[in-house]
Steps between C-alpha positions, in 0.01 A plus 500: 500500500721197541882547518762255369876493548737404219857434589787576245640195345880449522724426205487141377807273482509581119620851562356845546145575426462664150299825498315600199489883454401530129118522557279669772264210520316401809684179517836675473397757764385208731840317445681825608293530815550126592878535432527748786637353820272441787117475528257696293153592623229404255147622582212304333265696281139410420430741222651782290428769766667296774798433269531871432490582879775241549705657223447851636610377845829417349501131468700351213246217410175340600321176499153419363379183678217266404328589828508869436380464129207283620422722800474812282230325306316381816602141444668243723849382419391163371586518136180669368678760303597393142838550356376785277339683803825479685711614184253796454513593856885488499505716176297776681771494777795506276363759257468761781821450675874500420633256770525132418211268603544143606171310422365176658425262212318266737502149368571605143152425400536146375771272369866587388370670189273718702775588727710619202215695378440660845856609524505645152165672566601656834830614357327669198267675761811644654605265780 
């Protein structure tokens, strides 16, 4: 498994960071983790089982990379997986875990409209 580090982002010049506490969404849980001071360790998962192991080990979030998504299907990381294959793979990961998942959207799968569709699709799948 790969490991990433994410540093907490300081307050902007426009004032203190606003924290949303009304909903227990993956995005809000991720914002809470990223608002903590210091570095956060983020192991990379490659499927639902590895994400579950990461969660059980006590990590607060995980990352699903394009490489790990392709590798679990026996493919090289050269853009062979379609958007729908990546979205479905992400959905398997998010349906079996409660920690937030950051997902690699690769190139966005086309032009600006496709990038918008990719973001919406990965968000609806739980990222």
